[in-house]
Residue, then its C-alpha position, 0 to 999 in steps of 0.5 A: x500500500x502506498x504511504x501517504x505523508x501529511x506534512x502539516x507545515x504552514x510557516x513557509x507562506x505569507x498567509x498562515x493556514x495550509x498546515x490545517x489542510x494537511x491535518x484535515x486530510x490526515x483525519x479524513x484518510x485515517x478514518x478511511x483506513x489508508x496508510x497515513x502518517x502526520x508530520x508536524x514542525x518542531x521549529x516555529x518562527x519566533x519573529x518574521x525575519x527572513x532568516x528565521x523563516x528559512x531556518x524553520x522551513x529547512x528544519x521541517x524539510x529535513x524532517x520530511x526528507x528523512x521520512x520520504x527517503x524511507x518509502x517507495x513512491x510516496x504521496x505527500x500532502x501539504x502544507x505550503x509549498x516550501x515542503x517541496x524541497x523536503x519531499x523531493x530531496x528525500x525521494x532523490x536521496x533514496x533513488x540516487x543511493x540505489x543508482x548514483x547517476x539517477x536522473x530525477x524528473x519533476x513537473x511543477x504544476x503551479x501558478x508560481x515559479x517558486x524559484x527565489x533565493x534569499x537574495x531575490x525574494x520580495x517577501x522572504x517566504x520560503x514557499x517561494x524558494x523550494x524549486x531553486x533549492x532543488x536546482x542547487x540555488x539559494x540558502x545552504x541549509x536548504x540546498x544541502x537537505x538529503x544530499x549536498x547537490x542539485x536534486x533535479x537538473x534544469x533539463x529534467x524540470x517542467x513548470x506548467x500553469x505559470x502566471x505569477x512571478x517576479x523578475x529574479x526567479x524568472x531570470x534564474x529559470x531562463x538562464x538555466x533554460x528550464x521548460x516553462x509552460x505559461x498558462x496562456x501557452x497552455x490554454x492556447x494549445x493544451x495538447x501541445x503543452x502536455x506533449x512537451x511536458x511528457x517528452x521532457x519527463x519521459x525521454x531524459x529522466x529515469x523517473x519523474x515526480x509530480x508536484x501539484x499546487x492548488x493555486x494553479x487552478x482558477x479561484x472560481x473553481x478552487x477558492x480554498x488556497x492561500x495564493x489565489x491567482x486569476x486566469x487559472x486552469x479549470x479542474x478539467x484541464x488539470x485532470x487532463x494533464x494528470x490522466x496523460x501523465x498516468x499513461x507513464x505511471x511506470x516512471x512515476x517516483x512520487x506525488x505531491x499536493x500542497x496549499x489547501x486552506x480549509x478556512x478559505x474553502x466554500x462548501x467543500x468545493x476545494x476539498x472535493x477537488x483535492x480528494x479527486x486528485x488524490x484518487x487519480x494519484x492513487x490510481x497512478x501508483x496502483 
């Protein structure tokens, strides 16, 4: 049975509350009898400084990496997206110990680039930094989790749904020539966008993971998330990506969902979508 890890960390975001999403999912999934564990932070920021936020995010990500490294093809439920550094660092550690030259692919389905370093971030929030850390850029404590190296190479990374970002993170990803499929390009030709993502993930890597941030969806169909951005994907468009990726389930190494805010939900609209995505995830690993 697939291990589900509920990572209840919310201090990485400017708006605090995503930890409650992981806690709620843990309660629901435990009641369903699924193999689920709950991770909660041992470190809590004492002030709003950039350094304190990064310290606590790194501490939790290390705890999460130590956990994900123990399991084959886990599902990780957040929490804010700062946990992504821990999720994939742990998975990479496990796989690279089995095969030292392991090439991990990653698709980051998100409204944001999450590729800031402490020098470029405007808000100082760690949920805007995990992808940069996985690429080997940023604070040393974040880059050395799991293993002291880049966990994913730029050519093995795809961003899809991007529509809200700052110049510093855009400059980094452009310089690294990362495949970024912005929301307008995605909507203009969904099939071509998905084909481009699948090509990158299947042809250049030994296996790939999926990190899905709920804010990639349009707020009209997904209100329960902390960083709502207009002009997002429909639920149907998101499901189409996942169903296409499911065709390559033999290469999937782990799955992640983040940024569910129960307090911002309306009549459980977001919870229903979250549970539907989880069902697709479970079928990918069956």
